[in-house]
C-alpha positions in Angstrom: -0.1 -0.2 0.1 1.1 3.7 -0.6 0.2 5.7 2.7 -0.5 9.2 2.8 1.8 11.6 2.1 4.8 8.9 1.4 7.3 9.3 -1.1 9.9 6.2 -2.6 11.3 4.8 0.2 14.9 3.9 -1.4 15.3 7.1 -2.9 17.2 9.9 -1.3 14.4 11.0 0.6 15.1 8.8 3.7 16.6 10.4 6.2 16.2 14.4 7.6 14.4 16.9 6.0 13.6 14.3 3.4 11.8 12.2 5.6 9.9 15.1 6.5 9.0 15.5 2.5 8.0 11.7 2.2 5.8 11.5 5.3 4.3 15.1 5.6 0.8 14.6 7.1 2.4 12.9 10.4 5.1 15.0 11.2 2.9 17.7 10.8 0.2 16.1 13.1 2.9 15.7 15.6 4.0 19.1 15.3 0.9 20.4 15.9 0.0 17.8 19.0 3.6 18.9 20.5 3.0 23.0 20.0 -0.8 22.9 20.9 -0.3 21.1 24.1 2.6 23.7 25.1 0.3 26.5 24.4 -2.4 25.0 26.6 -0.7 23.6 29.5 2.4 24.8 29.7 1.7 28.9 28.4 -1.8 28.9 29.3 -3.3 29.3 26.2 -5.6 26.9 26.1 -7.3 29.0 22.8 -4.6 29.3 20.2 -3.9 25.4 21.8 -7.1 24.3 20.2 -6.5 26.3 17.2 -3.2 24.5 16.8 -4.9 20.9 17.4 -7.8 21.8 15.0 -5.7 22.9 12.2 -3.8 19.7 12.8 -6.7 17.6 13.2 -8.6 18.9 9.6 -5.3 19.0 7.5 -4.1 15.6 8.3 -7.5 14.1 9.0 -9.4 15.3 5.5 -6.4 13.4 3.6 -7.1 10.1 5.5 -10.6 10.7 5.1 -10.6 11.2 1.7 -8.1 7.9 1.0 -10.3 5.8 3.0 -13.1 6.6 1.0 -11.9 5.6 -2.3 -10.8 2.5 -0.6 -14.5 2.0 0.4 -15.5 2.5 -3.1 -13.2 0.1 -4.6 -14.5 -2.3 -2.7 -12.0 -2.5 0.3 -13.2 -2.7 4.1 -10.5 -1.9 6.4 -9.1 -0.7 9.3 -8.6 2.6 8.8 -12.4 3.0 8.3 -12.8 2.9 12.3 -10.0 6.1 12.2 -11.9 7.3 9.7 -15.3 7.9 11.9 -13.2 8.7 14.8 -11.1 11.6 13.0 -15.4 12.4 11.7 -16.3 12.5 14.9 -14.3 14.8 16.6 -14.4 17.3 13.9 -18.2 17.4 14.5 -17.7 17.4 18.3 -14.7 20.1 18.4 -12.3 17.4 20.2 -9.1 18.6 18.5 -6.8 16.6 20.7 -8.1 13.1 21.3 -9.1 13.8 16.8 -5.0 15.4 16.3 -3.8 12.1 18.3 -5.4 9.7 16.3 -4.1 11.3 12.9 -0.4 10.7 14.3 -1.0 7.5 14.8 -3.1 6.6 11.9 -0.8 8.4 9.6 2.7 7.1 11.9 1.1 3.8 11.4 0.6 3.8 7.5 3.9 5.1 7.0 5.2 2.5 9.0 4.3 -0.1 7.0 5.1 2.1 3.8 8.6 1.4 4.9 8.5 -2.4 5.9 6.0 -3.1 3.0 7.8 -0.8 0.3 9.0 -3.1 -2.6 10.3 -1.9 -6.0 12.3 -4.4 -8.6 13.7 -3.3 -11.6 14.3 -6.9 -12.9 12.9 -6.6 -16.2 15.1 -3.4 -16.8 17.9 -5.7 -16.2 16.7 -7.8 -18.5 16.0 -6.0 -21.6 19.0 -4.6 -20.6 21.2 -8.2 -21.5 18.9 -8.8 -24.6 20.7 -9.1 -27.6 20.0 -6.0 -29.9 21.6 -6.8 -32.6 22.9 -9.6 -35.7 26.0 -10.1 -37.7 24.1 -11.3 -41.0 26.2 -12.9 -43.3 25.7 -12.5 -47.1 27.5 -13.6 -50.1 29.9 -11.4 -49.8 30.0 -9.5 -46.5 28.6 -9.2 -42.9 25.8 -6.6 -42.1 25.0 -5.7 -38.6 21.6 -5.4 -38.4 18.9 -4.8 -35.4 17.5 -8.9 -33.9 14.2 -8.2 -34.6 15.1 -7.6 -38.6 16.3 -11.5 -38.4 14.1 -13.7 -40.5 14.0 -17.6 -39.5 16.6 -19.1 -42.2 18.9 -16.3 -42.1 22.7 -17.2 -42.0 24.1 -15.3 -38.7 28.0 -15.4 -37.9 28.5 -14.9 -34.0 31.4 -14.0 -33.1 34.0 -14.8 -29.7 32.1 -13.2 -26.8 28.8 -12.8 -28.2 25.0 -13.3 -27.6 23.5 -15.7 -29.7 20.9 -13.5 -31.1 17.8 -15.4 -32.1 17.1 -19.2 -31.7 19.0 -21.5 -34.2 20.7 -23.7 -35.2 24.6 -25.0 -35.5 26.1 -24.3 -39.1 29.8 -25.2 -38.2 31.5 -28.5 -37.2 31.7 -27.4 -33.6 31.5 -24.4 -31.0 31.2 -23.9 -27.2 28.5 -22.6 -25.7 27.9 -20.5 -22.1 24.4 -21.4 -21.5 24.4 -20.4 -18.0 22.0 -17.1 -18.2 19.4 -19.8 -19.8 19.6 -23.4 -18.1 22.1 -22.1 -15.3 25.0 -24.4 -15.5 28.2 -23.6 -15.3 30.1 -25.5 -17.7 30.3 -24.5 -21.2 28.5 -26.7 -23.9 30.5 -28.5 -26.6 27.8 -28.3 -29.6 28.1 -30.0 -32.6 26.8 -29.1 -36.1 22.9 -29.6 -36.1 22.5 -28.8 -32.5 20.0 -26.6 -31.2 21.2 -22.7 -29.7 19.2 -20.7 -27.7 18.8 -16.5 -27.8 21.2 -15.2 -24.8 23.5 -17.9 -24.1 27.5 -17.0 -25.1 29.7 -18.2 -27.3 33.3 -19.1 -25.4 35.0 -20.4 -28.4 36.1 -19.2 -31.9 33.7 -17.6 -34.8 30.8 -19.5 -35.7 27.9 -19.8 -38.0 24.0 -20.5 -37.4 20.9 -20.7 -39.1 18.0 -18.4 -37.3 15.1 -21.0 -36.9 12.9 -18.4 -34.6 12.5 -14.5 -35.1 13.6 -12.9 -31.6 10.5 -12.3 -30.2 9.8 -16.2 -29.8 13.4 -17.0 -29.1 14.1 -18.1 -25.6 15.2 -14.9 -24.3 12.2 -13.2 -25.0 9.8 -16.0 -23.6 12.5 -15.4 -19.9 11.5 -11.4 -20.4 7.9 -12.2 -21.2 7.6 -15.0 -18.1 8.7 -12.3 -15.2 6.9 -10.0 -16.8 3.8 -11.4 -16.2 4.5 -13.2 -13.1 5.6 -9.8 -11.7 1.9 -8.5 -13.4 0.4 -11.1 -11.9 1.8 -11.6 -8.1 -1.5 -10.4 -5.9 -1.2 -7.8 -3.1 -1.5 -9.9 0.0 -4.3 -9.1 2.6 -2.7 -6.7 5.7 -2.8 -8.8 8.8 -4.4 -5.6 10.2 -7.0 -6.2 8.0 -8.1 -9.7 8.2 -9.0 -8.9 12.0 -10.5 -5.6 10.6 -13.5 -7.5 9.1 -14.8 -8.2 12.7 -13.4 -5.8 15.0 -14.5 -2.8 13.0 -18.5 -4.3 12.8 -18.6 -4.6 16.3 -17.2 -1.4 17.5 -19.7 0.5 15.5 -22.2 -1.5 17.3 -20.9 -0.9 20.3 -20.9 2.9 19.3 -24.2 3.6 18.6 -25.7 1.1 21.7 -23.5 3.2 23.6 -24.8 6.7 22.8 -28.2 5.1 23.0 -27.8 3.6 26.4 -26.1 7.1 27.7 -28.6 9.4 25.4 -25.1 11.7 25.1 -23.8 11.5 21.4 -20.3 12.5 22.3 -19.9 8.5 23.4 -20.0 7.9 20.0 -16.9 9.6 19.9 -15.5 8.3 23.2 -16.3 4.7 22.0 -14.2 5.4 18.4 -11.3 6.9 20.1 -10.7 4.3 22.2 -11.2 1.8 19.4 -9.2 3.1 16.5 -7.5 0.2 16.0 -3.5 1.7 16.1 -2.5 -2.1 17.4 -3.6 -3.2 14.5 -1.9 -0.3 12.6 1.1 -0.7 14.4 1.9 -4.2 15.4 2.7 -5.9 12.4 4.8 -2.8 10.6 7.4 -2.4 13.8 7.5 -6.3 13.5 8.6 -6.3 9.8 11.0 -3.7 10.7 12.0 -5.5 13.6 12.5 -8.8 11.8 13.5 -7.0 8.3 17.0 -5.5 10.7 17.2 -8.7 12.5 17.5 -10.3 9.0 20.1 -8.1 8.0 22.2 -9.0 10.4 21.7 -12.6 9.0 23.0 -11.4 6.0 19.3 -11.6 4.7 18.3 -8.4 2.8 14.2 -8.3 3.0 12.9 -6.5 0.2 9.3 -6.3 0.5 8.2 -6.7 4.4 5.4 -8.8 2.9 7.4 -11.2 2.2 8.4 -12.0 5.7 4.2 -12.2 6.8 4.2 -14.8 3.4 7.5 -16.4 4.4 6.2 -17.6 7.8 3.2 -19.3 5.8 5.9 -21.6 3.6 5.0 -25.2 3.5 7.0 -25.8 0.3 10.9 -24.6 -0.9 12.3 -25.2 -4.4 15.6 -25.0 -4.8 18.3 -24.7 -7.8 20.9 -26.6 -8.1 23.5 -24.7 -10.0 24.9 -21.5 -7.7 22.4 -23.2 -5.0 22.5 -25.9 -3.3 26.3 -26.7 -5.5 29.1 -23.8 -5.6 28.1 -22.7 -9.4 32.0 -23.3 -11.0 33.4 -26.1 -11.8 35.8 -28.1 -9.3 38.5 -30.8 -9.7 36.6 -34.2 -8.9 39.2 -36.6 -9.8 42.5 -37.3 -11.7 42.8 -40.4 -14.2 46.1 -41.2 -14.8 47.5 -43.4 -17.7 49.7 -46.3 -16.9 53.1 -44.7 -16.2 51.6 -41.6 -14.9 50.8 -40.6 -11.0 47.7 -38.3 -10.0 50.5 -36.1 -8.7 51.8 -35.8 -11.7 48.9 -34.8 -13.5 48.3 -32.4 -10.9 51.5 -30.4 -10.8 52.0 -30.2 -13.9 48.1 -29.4 -15.5 47.7 -26.8 -12.1 52.0 -25.3 -12.9 50.8 -24.3 -16.6 47.3 -23.5 -16.0 48.1 -20.8 -13.6 49.1 -18.4 -16.5 45.5 -18.4 -17.6 42.1 -17.1 -16.7 39.6 -19.8 -17.6 37.3 -21.1 -14.7 38.6 -24.5 -15.5 42.3 -23.3 -15.1 41.2 -21.6 -12.0 40.1 -24.8 -10.6 42.9 -26.7 -11.6 45.2 -24.3 -10.2 43.4 -23.7 -6.9 43.3 -27.7 -6.5 47.1 -27.6 -7.3 48.0 -24.8 -4.8 46.3 -27.0 -1.9 47.8 -29.8 -2.4 51.5 -28.5 -3.0 51.6 -25.0 -2.4 53.8 -23.3 -4.8 53.6 -23.9 -8.3 56.8 -23.8 -10.5 56.1 -21.0 -13.1 56.2 -22.7 -16.9 57.6 -20.6 -19.8 57.0 -20.0 -23.3 53.2 -20.3 -22.5 50.6 -20.3 -24.9 47.0 -20.2 -25.1 45.1 -21.7 -27.7 41.6 -20.0 -27.7 38.7 -22.3 -26.7 41.5 -25.6 -27.0 43.6 -25.2 -24.1 47.4 -24.7 -22.9 50.9 -25.6 -23.9 54.5 -24.8 -22.4 57.1 -26.0 -20.0 57.3 -26.8 -16.8 60.1 -28.5 -15.1 61.3 -28.4 -18.5 58.7 -31.2 -19.4 56.4 -30.1 -22.3 53.3 -30.2 -21.2 49.6 -29.6 -23.2 46.3 -29.7 -21.4 43.0 -29.3 -23.2 40.8 -30.7 -25.9 41.6 -34.5 -27.1 42.4 -32.8 -30.5 44.5 -30.3 -29.2 46.7 -33.0 -27.2 46.6 -35.2 -29.8 47.9 -33.0 -32.7 50.2 -31.5 -30.4 51.9 -35.3 -29.7 50.8 -36.9 -32.8 49.5 -40.0 -30.8 45.7 -40.8 -30.2 44.5 -41.2 -26.5 43.3 -44.5 -25.7 40.2 -45.7 -26.9 38.8 -46.7 -23.7 39.9 -43.1 -22.1 37.8 -41.9 -24.7 34.7 -43.8 -24.5 35.0 -42.6 -20.4 35.2 -38.8 -21.6 31.9 -39.6 -23.2 30.2 -41.0 -20.4 31.3 -38.3 -18.2 29.8 -35.8 -20.4 26.4 -37.2 -20.3 26.7 -37.2 -16.7 27.2 -33.2 -16.6 30.8 -33.8 -16.4 33.6 -32.0 -17.6 37.1 -33.4 -18.2 40.5 -31.8 -20.0 43.3 -33.8 -21.5 46.9 -33.8 -20.7 49.8 -34.9 -22.5 53.1 -34.6 -21.4 56.7 -34.8 -23.0 54.9 -35.9 -26.4 52.8 -38.6 -24.8 49.4 -38.5 -23.5 49.3 -38.7 -19.9 45.7 -38.7 -18.6 42.9 -36.7 -17.8 40.8 -34.4 -15.0 37.6 -34.4 -14.5 35.5 -31.4 -13.2 32.3 -31.7 -11.4 30.1 -28.5 -9.9 30.5 -29.3 -6.0 27.5 -29.5 -3.4 27.9 -26.8 -0.7 28.7 -27.8 3.1 26.3 -27.8 5.4 23.2 -28.5 2.5 22.2 -31.7 4.0 22.2 -30.2 7.6 19.9 -27.2 5.7 16.8 -29.6 4.7 16.7 -31.2 7.9 16.0 -27.9 9.6 13.6 -26.8 7.0 11.5 -30.3 7.6 12.1 -29.0 11.3 9.9 -26.0 10.4 7.3 -27.8 9.1 8.1 -27.6 5.6 6.3 -29.9 3.6 8.4 -30.4 0.2 11.9 -29.9 -0.4 12.2 -29.6 -4.3 14.8 -29.4 -6.7 14.6 -27.8 -10.0 17.9 -27.5 -12.6 18.6 -27.4 -16.5 21.1 -30.1 -16.1 20.8 -33.6 -17.1 19.0 -36.3 -15.1 22.0 -38.3 -13.7 24.2 -35.1 -12.0 20.8 -33.6 -10.8 19.7 -36.9 -9.3 24.0 -37.1 -7.9 23.4 -33.9 -5.9 19.7 -34.8 -4.9 21.1 -37.4 -2.7 23.9 -35.6 -1.3 22.0 -32.8 -0.3 18.9 -34.5 1.1 16.3 -33.9 -1.2 14.0 -36.3 -2.5 11.9 -34.6 -4.8 14.1 -33.4 -8.3 13.5 -32.4 -12.1 16.1 -32.0 -14.1 16.5 -30.6 -17.6 13.9 -27.6 -17.2 14.4 -24.7 -19.2 12.9 -21.3 -17.4 9.4 -21.9 -18.5 9.0 -25.5 -17.4 10.1 -23.9 -13.8 7.8 -21.5 -13.9 5.2 -23.7 -14.4 5.9 -26.4 -11.8 6.4 -23.3 -9.2 2.9 -22.4 -10.0 1.7 -26.2 -9.7 3.0 -26.5 -6.5 1.9 -23.2 -5.3 -1.5 -24.3 -6.4 -1.4 -27.5 -4.5 0.3 -27.0 -1.1 -0.1 -23.2 -0.4 2.6 -20.7 0.1 6.1 -21.7 -2.1 9.5 -20.2 -1.3 11.8 -19.9 -4.6 15.7 -20.2 -4.0 17.8 -19.7 -7.3 20.9 -17.3 -8.4 20.6 -16.9 -12.2 18.9 -15.2 -15.3 17.3 -18.2 -15.6 15.8 -18.7 -12.3 14.1 -14.9 -12.3 11.1 -16.5 -13.9 10.4 -18.5 -11.0 11.7 -16.2 -8.5 9.0 -14.1 -9.5 6.6 -16.2 -9.6 7.0 -18.1 -6.4 5.1 -16.7 -3.1 8.4 -15.6 -1.7 11.5 -15.5 -4.3 15.0 -15.5 -2.5 18.0 -15.0 -4.5 21.7 -15.4 -4.0 23.0 -12.6 -4.1 26.8 -13.0 -3.2 27.4 -14.7 -6.7 24.3 -14.6 -8.4 23.2 -12.4 -11.0 21.3 -8.5 -10.5 18.8 -9.9 -12.7 17.8 -12.6 -10.2 18.2 -10.4 -6.8 16.3 -7.9 -8.4 13.4 -10.3 -9.4 13.6 -11.7 -5.9 11.9 -10.6 -2.6 14.7 -11.5 -0.2 18.8 -11.7 -1.4 21.3 -13.4 0.3 24.2 -11.4 0.8 26.6 -13.9 2.0 26.9 -17.3 -0.5 25.3 -19.3 2.0 21.9 -20.9 0.9 21.7 -22.4 4.6 20.7 -18.7 5.8 16.8 -19.5 4.1 16.0 -21.7 7.3 16.5 -18.5 9.2 14.8 -16.2 6.9 11.7 -18.7 7.7 12.7 -18.7 10.9 12.5 -15.0 11.0 9.0 -14.9 9.4 7.6 -16.9 11.7 8.5 -15.1 14.5 7.5 -11.6 13.3 4.0 -13.0 12.8 3.8 -14.4 16.0 4.5 -11.3 17.9 2.8 -9.2 15.5 -0.4 -11.1 16.0 -0.1 -11.2 20.3 0.3 -7.4 20.2 -2.7 -7.3 17.9 -4.3 -9.9 20.3 -3.1 -7.7 23.2 -4.1 -4.6 21.7 -7.6 -4.9 21.2 -8.3 -7.3 23.9 -7.9 -3.5 26.1 -9.5 -1.6 23.3 -12.1 -4.1 23.7 -12.2 -3.3 27.2 -12.0 0.2 27.1 -15.3 0.1 24.6 -17.1 -1.2 27.0 -16.0 1.2 29.9 -16.4 4.2 27.3 -20.1 2.5 26.3 -21.3 4.0 29.7 -20.2 7.2 29.4 -17.3 7.0 32.1 -14.6 8.1 29.3 -13.9 11.5 28.3 -12.3 11.6 24.3 -9.3 12.9 25.8 -8.5 10.6 28.2 -9.4 7.7 25.8 -7.3 8.9 23.7 -4.3 9.3 26.6 -5.4 5.6 27.2 -5.1 4.1 23.8 -1.4 5.8 23.3 -0.4 3.3 26.7 -1.6 0.8 24.4 -0.1 1.6 21.6 3.2 1.8 23.5 2.5 -1.5 24.7 2.2 -3.0 21.2 5.2 -1.0 20.0 7.6 -2.4 23.2 6.0 -6.1 22.0 6.6 -5.5 18.2 10.1 -4.7 19.2 11.2 -8.1 20.5 11.7 -9.6 16.9 14.7 -8.2 16.5 
């Protein structure tokens, strides 16, 4: 919701004078209340004091009344109705002090709620900014740069190293190396062969190649991701405020008690007395203050909560869905094992490969180097180093000639074919989502290094903690193949998973889980996760190493690269919800008692406003316990 006189939270107007401009009504009511009190009771000038109170009441109360009326015309029956009636009664009966107190608490509560519940996301802007914009159209004897929207099915396109694939199509060249992490989320570059499908938005990390367009830009995969996020955000409903749920029965009861009180006492002012003590400031204050406290508590754990509403929603989470790569796993290749040929040892393979690769910036090279340094400490510096783009590296290590890279490169440099059984092993590894790098030393094949994406430590414990919190379903969704997904699921303790999913399939599965089980949390890190994050009841993004797009599409962001913080987010939401309800129940209980007393004409409006303030302070102190 947008509070009265509220600007955009997170803009430059968040402190000092900017806050006054952002929230003019609560600040004006506060100043009027204090100034009027000083004039009336300290300086013994009741008439000027009353004028100040009246001005604050009218200037602040009229916008509140108009806003509430607009809400009623739009079918919104909320806690604000009692406050509106109390303000109108205060103006009618000339009870400026009591009315100003109500204006302050109503507008102040809304300002707090706006601050705690505000949400802004530029996920669509981020997605659109990254989308392919141009394509290299290959003509008879030249290449022409055209807008991606001009590409037609059947066009022959040239994709250079480092460029985005402009539209969905098929590879015309013999082979290519594609980074598909933006769509599938997988960290290892995929080798492609002639005729293989290519997806828009993925990146050519190998040599320049030719492709044939099969779809126009608007129908290609990346455009689908943008459209899915747009529909998900537009279709995400506003949750009903916790206060409004209670107001459904409290508001009619208050009106009935006020009317009955006026009939019993024969004094119409009794209506104002009842409305003042019944003004649901506990409803207005308990949730936003508990939310702000919960947001601060989450922040101390490295969890940024972008939407206070998401804290309410995550408290009821029954399903938690995880992306695999970069979420349950590290999202980068790590050395899984070394497979030396006869005559070589694992240590020799690692030393030669790690020493040579330390001069390369390729992700695989970084992984080998890291493993080598962990094993041997300082590594020998290679000489005559040469990097062959998208194929591998070669150089001298301890006076030995070493080649590390694709099998083709190693066989070209040595003139010797790797054993057939080793070639078959690497093909089997590729089917299971593994990557293998070949090593040759002094003109002889030496073995291979196998890479995988490792499960983060603490993930099995986290899965158990989620079950302790009452989460019914823990699901893993991934674009990776089934064998690799099954391995990660087993290591993580996740019993339900789906593999080979493109973004739209992830969205469909998240939507199905929501409709079947209720509040669903989605945790992911990549561009391909953004649609599912936006579709889920609450989306949580891995912010430390994840993409800016996923972080913008999510409701919460983990600033630390630690997925095991997810149970803490749920626990914080549940504590916030419990404490807020305690404050509401106490506040309404006290208000009901005072309403009963006021109905007999015992409590004056000014005294009722003061007593209501005591209740409000109690509710505020209780809500701060969340932190």
